BANUBA-101946 format. One record per residue: x, y, z of N, C-alpha, C in turn. Coordinates in steps of 0.001 Angstrom, whole numbers, plus 500000, padded with zeros to 6 digits. Layout:
<pts>
XYZXYZXYZ...
</pts>
This chain:
<pts>
649253208484947844647777208927948281647874210551948672647147211477948160646990212712948935646446212423949979646773213367950974646342213859952297644801214700951724644108214397953178642730215267952785642967216907952232644362217622952877644221218960952855644900219265951160645711217964950985646563218288949209645032217905948407644166216963948825642728216872948099642021217899947657642104218644948925640981219858948881641387220837947968643142221043948093643645222017947352643624221898945777643822220464945474643941220181943979642446220179943566641365220020944388640236220673944125639872221946944125640444222462944663639977224236944493641192224706943637642074223971943611642784224843942213642157224402940519641352223654940590641014223439939650639410223540939056638549224019940078637479224383940237637340226435939333636559226271938574636321227579937995634798228348938628634925229431938554633594229916938601632380230125937277631020229508937791630201229388936724630316231182935809629241231159934922629212232621934326628011233308935121628268234735935227627433235565935804626140235848935091624558236230935569623786236786935083622844237848936253622278238646935939621520239500936615620360239102936775620020239641938200618352238742938282618146240138939881617074239947940006616258241069940852616825240426941962616400241730943318616566241263944570615903239797944945614337239955944598613708238834945202614167237576944614615235237318943758615600236339943442617208236012943367617668237124944217618984236665944684619308235885945903618676235795946612618399235165948331619365234124947927620598233846948526621391232505948649622390232703947459622042233569946818622989233700945031624191234300945721625443234533944953626584234897945040627156235872944361627150237249944557627725238440944174628726238111943247628905238757942161629887238794941217630690240530940669629928241559941548630242243046941533630692243760942704630951244983942301630924245601943508629988246436943916629403246634944969628052247524945328628648248690946404628978249860945513629100250963946507628200251974947119628847252524948119627831252921949335626740254278948296625455254494948230624751255645947112625469256685947897625203256984949160625504258014949953625984257664951375626231258994951813626906258340953338625441258275954532626115257227955038625450256374955982625356256979957389624353256971958196623168257963957705623423259068956813622264259403955811622578260278954917622238261680955932621997261811956915621780263145957668622081262443959230622164263568960010622016263629961762620615262474961711620283261780962319619670261122962605619002260791963768617935260788964044617689260884965676617360259794966015617543259113966736618016257559967572616808257134968731616409258140968940615396257718970105614057258505970428612463258186970165611616259211970163611595260211971392611525261257971295611455262226972204611865263732972076612527264536972248612523265981972086613807266439971700613744267053970953614967267529969998614900268945970736616145269088971285616742270834972191618118270709971916618451272442972710619545272351972751620363272181973782621381271441973996622070270611975053622605271796975858622571272986975130623530274405976214622084274692977407621133274870976711620032275242977360619555274034978679619652273042978871619561272329979644620417272376980823622026272534980088622882272842981190622934273709982092622037275181981306622039276254981931621083276247983171620249274964982791619102274568983866617808274759983496617797275078982479615990275044981931615615273143981984614500273382982553614261271900982631612483271694981774611824272749981661610445273002980793610456274085979644610151272911978463610310273310977034608970273418976366608443274709975743607197274404974680607721274076973442606527272456973280606981271547972159606624272747970710607407273214969638607008274083968924606732273372967558606297271788967219606070271422966735606806270023966987606272268423965513606273267702965856607299267213964284608423266467964458608809265761963258608721264579963340608178263908962228608014262395962135609542262148960949609989260292960954610274260253960386609941259890958594610772260540957738610515260873956471609501262258956489609889262853957303609186264088957111610354265872956817610099266352956008611155267551956466611237268384957490612628268368957699612215268953959631612351270586959183611772270931960815611663272527960815612491272350961800613114273684961896614191274520962225613456274749963846614739274723964668614023275361966376614078276756966301612193277061966438612251278910966613613352279195967789613628278617968736614180279229970190614913278318970825616277278587971358616868277692972525615528277417973649614496277926973798613634277650974880612580276849974951612423276749973277611649275836972727612675274198972739611373273295972322612158272137971436610852271400970640611584270334970190610841269965968957610489268413969057609271267933969193609077266668969185609648265678968064610790264976968193610866263915967127610665262228967322610444262125966085610459260226966077611783259734965991612019258560965947613093257667966030613146257563964192614461257788963718614273257808962309614038258955961288613840260647962214614064261717961805614944262052961436614876262990960701616183264182960469616371265305961880617661265178962662617642265931963386617159267343962978616278268470963933616030269520962961617223270695963407617523271385962406618217272190962558617764273031964144619243273384964170619071274540965242619332273544966528618944272222966613619394271396967892620296270445968094620917270061969328622343269074968961621907268072970088620959267822970747620642266872971443619127266048971729619183264920971919617760264252971874617349263744973212616315264088973726616277263602975065614933262267974796615380261673975596613801260134975173612829260467975791611930259964975407610212260153975994610403259583977247610998258724977608611262257539979042611549258893980425612290259922980033612559260567980849611921261886980622610532261984980406609988263304980209607913263171980537607785264155981123606437264171981134605727265320980124604747265003979701604515265833978321603110266522978742602359267450979028601439267948979311601159269504978573600057269724978027599638271296977603600394271929976796601324270823975719602175271167974876603192271775975525603721271237976515605107271082977280605510270212977582606724270139977291607969269071977688608718269304978449608449268569979930609089268465981236610345267518981585611814267657981475612256266979982324612495266104983809612259265165983569612133264359984825613147264635986138612830265057987197614309265162988519615505264097987773616384264914988088617615264229987632618196264332986256616991264805984909617519264434983876618147265586983620619260265110982656620493265582981868620653265232980531621258266254979611621826265914978458622984266301977965623317265641976720624776266664976572624835266790974878625143267375974079625322267238972591626143266285972048625135266212971339625168264722970592624357263455971452623374263557972238623464262381973022621693262348972074621676260433971947620620260068971211620558260276969697621931261049968995621845261086967731622632260212966788622518259565965315623051258848965124623737259547963772625079259724964061625988261284963056625988260676961679625532261970960842625575261507959265626774260886959171627080260033958288628252259326957607628609258386958596628394258416960132629222257805961287629433255981960589628377255477959515628386253945959569629040254067958246629060254895957368629494254681955860629633255886955002630785256127954128631057257209953511630240256899951913629957257704951024629329257695950187630415257029949176630676255942948338631528255736947642632399254639948190632245254183949226632689253269950211631843251912949591632845250818949592632269249601949267631116249217950188630495248885949707629366248142950372629219246687950376629315245770949370629537244425949710630476244352948024631442243095948650632645242862947547632186241601946540632596241214945471632533240451944913632680238995945800632141237862945332632252236921946184631802236634947389630348237777947872629375237818949090628652236888948743627936235812949753626591235301949879625490235986949863624724236475949342623673236829949991622533236672950689622869237008951460621838236621952885620674237916953241619931237696954279618974238453954661619688240259954934621033240211955478621647241771956150622353242168954682622848241284954158623124241804952477621828241944951511621197241618951448620186242164950372619239243348950909619714243372952203619205244368952975620142245986952597621267245555952556622078246489952004622057246926950684621677246053949579621933246019948288621172247169948223619253246982948985618594247509948759618772248878949117619203248976950004619563250766950594620495251392950162621317250906949086621988251422948217621705251783947011620312251878946690619943251658945506619900251122944512620092249288944844619858248614943932618646247869943466618124247630942666617027246541942798617481245395942326618601245185941330619019243959940585620609243844940807620781242635940655622392242343940898622565241260940247624201241452939822625340240370939052625516239837940096624814238408939420624781237161940879625831235932939453626423235398940273626718233667939897625261232916939412625044232641938126624344231683937843623959230245939232622681229883938979622946228606939527623007227391939103624093226761939955624333225612939467623750224549939437623771223931938162622960222907938580623568221473938010623368220757939211624129219475939894623006218023939438624054217343938906623728215933938824623834215187939761622979214248940582623070213474941462623039212216940747624065211616940866624131209845940219624614209092941061623453207458941265623740206579941937623591205394941386624813204451941778625177203279940618625170202039941748624578201228941126624701199897941715623320198690941510623281197533940916622266196645941392621438196295942464622258197136943399621266196115944391620903197262945055620834198251944339619963199402945323618675199513944703617436199729945557616155199995945023615323201051946274614907201472945401614022202851945551613377202472947207613071203232947911612473203927949377611388202946949093610079203331947800609057202978947944608685201749947173609900200754946988609565199889945878609703198444946950609539197251946210609294196730947293611010195622947234611761194579947859612891194760948178613175193430948478613791192582947562614655191441947633615308191143949040615522189961949693616681189768950653618075190356950482618539190653949271619669190764948520620015192213948407619083192585948220619197194204948106619032195110949106619161196307948937619429197439949907618794198956949445618098199389950253617842200717949843618623201737949311618139202238947873618516203448947834619045204840948771619795205009949533619753206163950515620878206990950088621691206707949614622667207852949476622405209180948906621601208910947557621335210000946900620538211327947660619441210391948485618458211150949109619563212202950410620281211051950635621204212316951736621964213293951061622232213242949901623212214064949145622101215050948849621413214878947742620016215851947894619715216921948947619347216086950064618819216900951202620110217712951602621141217271951612622216218354952380622752219436950945622735219291950025623062220070948979621545220804948905620205220292948745619118221579949084619069222782950252619540221769951658619768222646953135620898223686952616621737223997951516622767224427951422622122225788950231621174225477949864620344226396948759620868225935947607620909224973947484621439223875946013619942223384945285619034223761944623618094223270944602617676222832943120618800222866942495618375222898940506619134221332941085618487220319941268618966219083941267618632217737940683619243217291939776618502215747939146619085214816939408618470213986939643618524212731939965618658211478939349619534210492939152619577209388938271619849208190938835619714206986939030620040205421939299620201204727938155621706204191938130622121203542937014622779202124937323622347201307936859622684200259937399623969199841936885624660198748937508626146198568936651626601197776935869626407198730934760626515198333933077627400199563932557628481199328932022629113200576931655628752201139930336627957200672929135627415201298928245626408202123929038625327201761929570624349202346930223624955203990931017625858203276931890626724204677932900626977205687931818627845205041930604628678206026929579627733206833929157626583206304928329625345206980927953624871208475928817624240207882930046623733208729930901624834209684931319625898209295931463626893210135932046627459211736930921627344210612929361627665211672928931626116213010928510625315212307928704624237213255928615624170214333929566624887214177931253624622215093931994625396215848931842627229215271931180627957216634931016627866217251930019626505217292929182625948217912928529625244219487928903624824219030930144623650219677930096624050220198931896624814219698932763624863219789934014626097220754934444626277221412935319627855222483935621628285221314936650627875219972937291628614219299938488627982218161938148628621217049938836628054215747938925628705215547939878627453214661940711628224213960942233627376212420942264628582211702941545628196209914941934628415209272943079627937208573943280627978207611944687627928206145944234629079205426944472629461204002944119629993204029943131630409202700942714631191202109942139632370202754941529633110203281942694634411204197942097635123203343942643635590202005943418636659201377943925637229200188942916637842199410943335638741198472942589637524197118942227636363197263942759635913196025942266635370195650940467635238194208940287634777193758938932633683194684938283632920195390939650631921196037938763632029197839939204633164197870939382633134199400939667633576200461938654632768200226937600632792200722936273633010202524935942632442203020937344632930204891936657634050205604936212635238205060937323636533205570937143636698205104935241636671204273934930636985203874933626636153204911932579635070204750933023634276205401932395634154206882931846634509207572933195634711208555933581635905209147932308636723208699932364638036208770931699637701208498930365637201207503930020636579207208927973635559208403928110634945209284928798634373210333928379635200211722928338636463211316928449637280212860928456637516213291929461636543212629930930637303213550931884638703213265932797639446214485932811640704214476933254640375213814934665641396212466934788641224212101936293642527213720937028641650214195938303642858214564938810643696213913939985642606212902940812643027212148941727642231210843941894642644209726942316641529208958942615642579208044944299641622208449945138641946207489946577642421208959947251642020208957948561642418209980949268642930209208950938643801209619951431644473209028952704643778209352953839642551208885953901641489209021955340640689207674954728639820207663956254639284206991956731637876207384957170636306207330957056636343206518955579636213207384954457636306206536953053636209207626951918637710207517951077638320206508951672639537206548950395639473206561949328638572205371948538638645205462947319637949206799946207637708207997947083637276208840946520638120209358945510637164209655944175637759210394942963637398211700942266638407212510942026637872213727941148638027214117939881637534214361939302637900214928937814637505216121937321638182216303936459637374217607935245636831217382934168635361217810933241634930216981932315635847218387931241635834217666930008636511218680929110635552219979928676634298220087929456633817221454929473634120221843931262634916221816931728635204222199933343634324221769933922633622221420933696632815220960935642633323219955936026633154220096936713633846219188938002633055217947938292633765216682938711633243215412938682633352214586940012632344214222941002633026213638942101632380212442942168633439211831942306632756210189942454632956209505943618631667209349944545632248209350945987632186208075946164632597207742947240632479205954947716631146205726947848630451204303948042629141203867947882629005203646949508629926203597950162629446203286951557628811204641952035627786204734953025627014205660953301627539207027953870628289206364954976629222207469955931630163208079954966630967207135953917631814207758953442631111208541952194630462208699951995629419209217951053629176210576951655628751210693952689628266211939952947629344212666953699630549212170954257631810212868954622632735213352953733632767212695952313633316213205951718632500214350950854630912214350950658630176215272950298630150216685951024630326216417952193630417217918953084632024218080953122633367217423952824634228218052952975635060218295951963634533217874950920635282218389949930633589219055948733633184217986948444631978218657947430631499219877947861630900220362948872630382221781949203631148222772949501632597222592949403633707223982949534633740223971947878633902222925946875634004223504945856632743223504945077631850223480945263630769224000944807630537225685945256630829225976946231631109227486946815632179227849946037633015227388944955633945227661944770633345228143943342632461226910942791631983227378941507630942228563941559630331229141942635629612229938942667630498231354942402631393231120942900632481232281943092632354232687944000632597231810945478632770232313946547634025232225947198634471232497948218635883232234949018635560230833949414636368229668949496636387228834950293636266229063951884634951228227952476634664228387953490635537228185954454635358229117956058636436228939956728636613227544957833637449226847957577637234225675958962637221225650960134636062225733960586635794225474962149636343224230963195636777224759964260637125224038965225636134224229966227636528222618966820635258222148968081636663221560969071636059221446970466637078221104971518636437219322971516637408218237971619637049216995972036637086216995973724635646216391973506635492216040974965636216214861975918636434214473975218637416213302975359638829212484974657639810211706974944640789211776974540640410210567972984641049210544972517641166209512970875642253209718970306642685208003970018643852207876969587643616206958968094644085207935966995644091207773965882644737206544965494644770204800965557645583204351965475646464204044963783645685204038962741646113203538961827646537204933960723647265204631959927648233205472959062646918206379958241645848206610958644644845207449957523644393208731958233644060209824957987643357210538958666641677210319958796641168210414960156640520209953960491639173210433960351637696210599960156636891211764960234635660210627960807635368211158962089634655210706963060633228211495963820631992210701963226630658211636963674630876211811965103630776213113965654630480213701966722629105214065967614628912213895968404627934214706969211628523215768969798627451216945969867628228218368970176627265218784971440628444219344972316627579220451973440628265221363973692627763222514973266628179223925972756629707223804971996630711223871972477631969224302971519632469222496972013631966221774972634632885220375972767631785219380972188632872218051971692632194217059970492632819216040971405632053214937971146632363214019971759631746212555970294632992212094969782632993210885969057631778209713969040631410209585968108629926208527968882630639207275967864630213206054969057630745204720967878629550204408966948630270203767966596629867203288964973630678201801964493629718201269963546630437199912963018631146200035961941631619201545961574632642201076960351631502202822959004632142202403958057631441203604956868630377202812956344629909201733956241628446201379956205626927201262957323628002202087958519626696202483959725626160203891959561625036203864958624624997205211958630623576205461959571623390204380960442622252204866961185622478205476962426623855205019962812624380206077963784625093207482963515624780207714962785624735209263962294623566210120962853622416209050962863621064210300963576621323210905964462621127212425964730621198213378965758622679213821965623623595213474964913625159213952965456624711215489964598625705216043964990626248217307964629626952217369963454627687216403963104628559216639962009629901215848962116631067216139961797632137215064962514633560215723962091634429215162963111635729215791963041636640215124962463637974216063961942638946215335961311640066215310962034640890214147962036641720213743963197642904213663962433644072213608962889645657213342961828645812212121962440646402211685961639646555209790961588647841209527962516647594208270963193648864207685963816649222208935965096648063209031965636648521210060967083647576209949968116647738210376969162646529210240970071646092212017970208645044212064970507644114213634970714643696213542971920644193214586972642643790214758973953642834215491973960641897215133975173640759215779975590641134217632975999640116218196975209640380219700975538641283220158974233641698219366973158642101219490971926641417220205971266641696221215970304640939221686969364641365221017967748640006220712966950640241219754966316639125220297964730639458219995963461638458220369962592637276219706962600636661221098962533635002220019962769634060220489961602633371219908960645632394219677959894630919219529960243629991220702959821628777219902960443627958219636959143626945218745959299626121218146958599625790219636957343
</pts>
């Protein structure tokens, strides 16, 4: 069996980015950039006033001058006027271009203004360059503003707008199918028999994906009939970019998913990972290149495998780099006695996490309120204070 690290590497090696498309800034939030954006002009493009106040010649203040005639006002976005004389000042607003002939800005909090004159408060001083955001101190024209693979959040879209881009080349939105199998599953709003259980995994998968910005989701429930499963999956493979299955992947008599997938030409990359929970995890690549993730049906297994493997693969599908692994510190010692990597749901207090007791991979009620899970190496004791990989829900 593969280790979790080997399974993740095998997935990463086989998932290729989707095609790119162009969209406006208003539709680009959460998408992944597929082009280089260059700085349009120096940033800032001029010596920029950094505080409301007066623009002066610093040498005049150094020579002892404390009182200045206000020769005019320069607002942000206005063409600047030149300083008439060193004994004068110009009232300036934050964001304005520094007036020619001045080299310092004295904040309004250090001034008293009356009858067209500005006077420094006792002890007030300044130096050349004070409260000025110098031209090109942030970036120069032609520098890289954003690189391909960048996830476009608020700051990145603000940068894109600042370099004059109203539309961007991004990865198209992934179309994902969520498929659960099992005769025992009943929807949350349906009558239920004593021998049945609620269909919950699909809702957990959908919520996790939606919270990460994956909104083009299609949800199917299939009974344990290989013919029906084959027909449904064939239709999804013809239309979707990725398929996430839950259940029917182990070695039981009614676990039809692996055989059906392979009958559809889906290449099995691996089946089973040396981990607990989630050992029966299956991954393959369809003839069209779509990744297919067949997750174990136990609820904790499903969610752990979704976060540990599927989310990074979907980032790769969008052309984004593999997310960095977070680490947290164990608040108490824990021993992984069995020979499998252990995934344990944890409560979080700052940078410290504490494994929460549960009754196995079917006990998803114990996940309520947890922050995520940690990954513990097999067959060893993990001491309090040790840093371990931490995955948030």
